[in-house]
C-alpha positions as CSV (number, residue, x, y, z in Angstrom):
1,X,104.8,83.3,89.9
2,X,105.2,83.5,86.1
3,X,107.9,80.9,86.2
4,X,105.9,78.6,88.2
5,X,102.8,79.0,86.1
6,X,104.9,78.3,82.9
7,X,106.5,75.3,84.5
8,X,103.1,73.9,85.6
9,X,101.6,74.5,82.2
10,X,104.3,72.4,80.7
11,X,103.6,69.3,82.8
12,X,101.7,66.2,81.9
13,X,99.5,63.9,84.0
14,X,102.6,61.7,84.5
15,X,104.3,64.7,86.3
16,X,101.9,64.5,89.3
17,X,104.6,64.9,92.0
18,X,106.1,67.9,90.3
19,X,102.6,69.4,89.9
20,X,101.8,69.0,93.5
21,X,105.1,70.5,94.7
22,X,105.0,73.5,92.4
23,X,101.3,74.1,93.0
24,X,102.0,74.3,96.7
25,X,104.8,76.8,96.1
26,X,102.6,78.8,93.7
27,X,99.7,78.9,96.1
28,X,101.9,80.1,98.9
29,X,103.4,82.9,96.8
30,X,100.0,84.0,95.5
31,X,98.5,84.0,99.0
32,X,101.4,86.1,100.4
33,X,101.4,88.5,97.5
34,X,97.6,89.1,97.4
35,X,97.5,89.6,101.2
36,X,100.4,92.1,101.0
37,X,98.8,94.0,98.1
38,X,95.4,94.2,99.9
39,X,97.0,95.5,103.1
40,X,99.2,98.1,101.3
41,X,98.6,99.0,97.7
42,X,94.8,98.5,97.6
43,X,94.3,100.0,101.0
44,X,96.2,103.2,99.9
45,X,94.7,103.4,96.5
46,X,91.2,102.6,97.7
47,X,91.3,105.7,99.9
48,X,92.0,107.9,96.9
49,X,88.8,108.7,95.0
50,X,90.4,108.7,91.6
51,X,92.0,105.2,92.2
52,X,89.2,103.6,94.2
53,X,87.6,101.8,91.2
54,X,91.0,100.3,90.2
55,X,91.5,99.2,93.8
56,X,88.1,97.6,94.0
57,X,88.7,95.8,90.7
58,X,92.0,94.5,91.9
59,X,90.3,93.2,95.1
60,X,87.6,91.5,93.0
61,X,90.3,89.8,90.8
62,X,92.0,88.5,94.0
63,X,88.6,87.1,95.2
64,X,88.1,85.3,91.8
65,X,91.6,84.0,91.6
66,X,91.3,82.6,95.2
67,X,88.1,80.8,94.1
68,X,89.7,79.4,91.0
69,X,92.9,78.3,92.8
70,X,90.8,76.7,95.5
71,X,89.0,74.7,92.8
72,X,92.4,73.8,91.3
73,X,93.6,72.6,94.7
74,X,90.5,70.4,95.1
75,X,91.1,68.6,91.8
76,X,93.7,65.8,91.6
77,X,96.8,66.9,89.8
78,X,96.4,63.7,87.8
79,X,92.9,64.7,86.6
80,X,92.4,65.7,83.0
81,X,90.6,68.8,84.2
82,X,93.6,70.1,86.2
83,X,95.5,71.7,83.4
84,X,92.6,73.6,81.9
85,X,91.8,74.9,85.4
86,X,95.4,75.9,85.8
87,X,95.4,77.7,82.5
88,X,92.2,79.7,83.4
89,X,93.8,80.7,86.7
90,X,97.1,81.6,85.0
91,X,95.3,83.9,82.5
92,X,93.4,85.7,85.2
93,X,96.5,86.2,87.4
94,X,98.8,87.2,84.6
95,X,96.2,89.8,83.3
96,X,95.9,91.1,86.8
97,X,99.7,91.5,87.0
98,X,99.8,93.4,83.7
99,X,97.1,95.8,84.9
100,X,98.9,96.4,88.1
101,X,102.3,96.9,86.5
102,X,100.9,99.1,83.6
103,X,98.2,101.0,85.3
104,X,97.7,100.7,89.1
105,X,101.4,101.1,90.2
106,X,102.1,104.1,87.8
107,X,98.8,105.8,88.9
108,X,99.6,105.2,92.5
109,X,103.1,106.6,92.1
110,X,101.8,109.7,90.4
111,X,99.1,110.3,93.0
112,X,100.9,109.3,96.2
113,X,104.5,110.3,95.4
114,X,107.8,108.6,95.9
115,X,108.0,108.7,99.7
116,X,104.6,107.2,100.2
117,X,105.4,104.5,97.6
118,X,108.6,103.7,99.3
119,X,106.7,103.2,102.6
120,X,104.2,101.0,100.8
121,X,107.0,98.9,99.4
122,X,108.4,98.3,102.9
123,X,105.0,97.5,104.3
124,X,104.4,95.2,101.3
125,X,107.6,93.3,101.9
126,X,106.8,92.8,105.6
127,X,103.2,91.6,104.9
128,X,104.4,89.3,102.1
129,X,106.9,87.6,104.4
130,X,104.4,87.0,107.3
131,X,102.4,84.1,105.8
132,X,105.6,82.3,104.8
133,X,106.9,82.6,108.3
134,X,103.6,81.4,109.8
135,X,103.6,78.4,107.5
136,X,107.2,77.6,108.3
137,X,106.4,77.8,112.0
138,X,103.4,75.5,111.6
139,X,105.6,73.0,109.7
140,X,108.2,73.0,112.4
141,X,105.6,72.7,115.2
142,X,102.8,70.5,113.9
């Protein structure tokens, strides 16, 4: 996701085709990642009183990023407003990732333990792959 955000951030209006392709890829990755997090990490941490507030904050950040990214998808990739919208979404998503990597995951590891985290990782992977498989199936059978 970071690579795609950086690539998109470096594009110009004349790169509309690249923007459209990479935006589709980014949106698919974000959708799958958020859905998997919500069904695994945030479900588990939300059930723990000491981590509930962090889980609720993460869910709220997902909601806001979906709104921003929907707005981005509704603006033509050739519109001058597109890049500023992308940068706003990038800032939110990258901040969210830093909080997860630096606070949420370490706190969850400490509280839940290695076995539970390994189980969450497996469930996360399964959930993250589901939307991609569903999209591929829709593309193959319109």
